[in-house]
N, C-alpha and C positions, 0 to 999 in steps of 0.2 A: 504563425501561431500568433492570437489577439495578444499584446502584455509580448512578447518579446523585439529583443532592440534586436532591428535591422540590421545592423552592424556585427552583431555576433557571428564570430567564426568560430568554427572547432575548436582549430588551435589557443582558443578561452582552458587556463588553467583547472576550469572550470565549468567546463560548459558542460558539465551534466546534471550540475546541479540550477545553474544558470541560465540554459534554455525557457522551465517550466514560469519564469517572471514571476521566482516571487518575488522578490526584492530588484527595487526601481527604484533612479534619484529621480527624483521631478522635476518641478519651478520653487520658487518660492513662496517665503509666504508674508507678509505681510510686516514685518519685521526684518525684511531681506533676507533670511537664514533659509539655507536650502533645507527639500523635503523630499523624505527616502522614506515610500513606505512597504508595506507587505502585508500580499496579500493572502490566505490561510487556500481557502480558496483556487489557488492553485498548485497545494502543496497534489505531488502523486498519493495511491497507497501508497503503504512505510516498506513494502518489499521492492515498490519502486525507487526508494530514495535512504540513499546514507544517510541519518539526521545528524553523523560526525562531522560529515559533508558538505551541507549545510550551516553549522556553525563555524565551520572554517571558513566557508567562501560567504556567512554574514564580516567576518570581522574581516575577512582581504577587505573586501567593500567598503565596508565602513574606515577604517582604515585609512582611509583617500580622504576622507569627510573630518573626519575627526577635531583636524585641529580649529576646526568654522567652527562657527554654533549651526547646531541646525538641530530639526523639527521629526521628529518617527508618526507614522497616521503607519497605523493595524488593523488591519480587514477582517474582524475575527471570525465573520460568516464563512464560511467554509470548513469547519473544523468539526471534524465525523471523530469516529470512534475509527476508519477505518485509515488515513493520513493522522493522526494527534498523537503527537509524543510524545516518553515519558515524562513523568514528576522527574524522574531522578535524572531527566536528558535537559527536562529546564532551569533545571539550581544548580546543575554543571554548567550551564550558556549562564547563569543568572551572575555568577562566580568569574566565569570566562569573559563577560563587558565587567574594567574593572577600572575605577578611576577615571583614563583614558579616556573610558567609552562614554562616563556617564556626565564629567565637568560639563560639557558640552553643547551636550542634550540640554533642550531648552524646556521642549513640550513633547509629551506623548500626547498623540490619541488615542484610542482604542473605541472603535468605532462599534454598533451593534453587540456591542456585550452582551456574555451568555449570567447564566446560574455557573456554569463551568469555570469564567473569570472570575466570579465573587466569590466560589470555592478556594483557584489559585490567591487566589490577593490574601486572604482570611491565612492561608500555610506557607506565605509568602513571605509574611509580614512585619513577623522575626528577625529578616536579611535587609527589608527594605531603609532606607533612612526616614526619616518627617523628613529630610529633604530632595527626596527624591521624590518620594508619597505627592508635592505637592504642585511638581508637575504633570502626572496622568489626569488628563477628563476623557471622560465618557464618553459619547456621543450615540445617544439613542436611535439618530437618522442624519443621510448627511444631509437633512435642511438645517441641525445641530452645526454639523462638521464646518458647514458654508458660513457659522459661525464665528468661527475661528484660520479660513483656513480660504483661499480663491479656490473651489473644485474644481475650475474649466482647467487648470493648470493641472491636475492630477492623472497618471493614468487610473482610473480609478474600474475598475471589470467588469467586461457585462455580466459578470452573477451576481456581484455584491448592487450593483445598478437596477439591475430584478427582483431582489431580495426585496430592497428598501422598497419599491416599488408599492413590493404586496403587502409590504408591511401599511403605507401609506392607505391603496385600498379597504385592506380591512380595518381598520379604521374609520374610512367615510361609509362599510358596510356592503360596498363591490365585491364581486365573486375575483379569485385570485386567478394572474394572466397567466396565458400557453405559458410552461416551461419549453426551453431549447435546450438540446445536449452541445456542447462548449467544441469549439475546433475543437482537433489532434493533436496531443504536442509531435512538436518535426522530429522522429528517430534518431539513434544515434548512430553511432558513423558503424556501427559492426550488428546495430538489430538483423536479427532474422527470422522474428515471428512479430505481428499484432501488423504487420508493412503491406501495402500495396503489391500485387505480380510488376509490377511495371519496375517501383522498385528495386523488386531481388532482379530483377532481368539487369536492370542498371550495376548494377554490384558486385550480380556472380556470371558476370560475360553473358547473357544470356539466359545463364539455369534461372531454371523456378525453383525448382528445391535446395530450397539453404544445406549449405555444405554438412552444416553439425546433423541435421539428416541421413543425408546421403553417407556419412563416415561411419555413420551408428548402423544403419541396415546393414553396409554390404559387409565391416564386422559383423554383425552375429551372424549375416548366414555363413560367411567364414571358420570361423571362430568360434556360432555359439553353441553346435555338435557337441563339438571337444571337451567343451567344458558344462558340457554338464554333465549331471552325480551319473556315478557306471549304476545307481537302482532304476534311475529313472529310464536308461538310456533300455535299459534291458527289456525284451521286448516278450511280453504276456498272453501267453492266447486263450479267455476265459469261456467260458460256456455260453452260448444265449447271445457272443456279445459283449460283457457285461467286464471286466477286470477281476482281478479278481488276491488275494492278500496270497502272497508267496508260502507264505504256515500252514495256507487251510484248501482242500480242494475245492474244488468249485461243487454247488451242490448240495452241501452242508445242509446237513437244520441248522438254526441257528439257533434250537434249546442244547443244539446236543456240543456245542464249545464252549468247556468252560470261563469262570468266570477268571479261574490265573491266567488264563490265555489271551488278558486284557478286553473281556467283556462285564465289564461292570455291571451288573444288578438283573446280571440272565436267569442267574434260577430264582428270583422275586416274577420275573416278567415270563419265566415257564411256566411256573404254578396259577397263574392265573391265563394263560394262556394269551397275549394279547397276542404276542407276535405267530403264534405258528397259525391262529387264526385271520389274519390279516397278507401274513406274509407268506405261509406253506415254505417252498422251497426255498430260502435267500443264501450267494450267492454272497464274501465278502468282499469289498471292494475296496480295494491299492490305495490308498494312502495318499495322496497324492507330495507334491516333492515342490 
């Protein structure tokens, strides 16, 4: 996967998060400080990522470097409603990153900020110290980021590069470039869906049907009939191939049914004659179980 550390092993304590390449440690800035990048475009949908695990992974990674000065580059492009963390999570994350992490953070670069960032800034401004606020630099393009950092050393995602190129073309009046689908992320060790047949064959000793699906079908075949309600198992032989309610005989006229027997409004339709004119003899269907 683009952006994934080739040395990343499935034994990594946060492999389920690290495999996406959201957080990466890059080279040094012009002052010799380590650079850490956070790429929103590599965040999967919220139902595929435990945001609490993401927070723990961020702290786990930064713990290795916060004793020295470092800079953080935040690529905002790619954050949308499908993968966006909640405001409560953001507030919790800010509180988790105490003075230990903020002290040696010398610069925070926000690349391609949007109105969402401005709204967040207003919401969290009472919680953010003036000293920390001075460390934040907004860069509306990669060209502005290059004024502060050597971008050749940064692992900038292809999605961010294409988006920046699109912005430049819009300023020049050119049509936007064709977008390409990002490469698929590597599957989890136990993943059975959304993978290739070859992957299933290698993981399941040649079987192509995922074990969970095979076991589910087997269980339904063996136990499903005995688990159905007795009312659903009762065989009813209706007239003209239509199941009927056990309380009413087949072929009884609808207008003959009393409202108290579960047919409210029958009296009204009987006077109007709508049911008789449209349906005539109407069998009563069996309710679904």
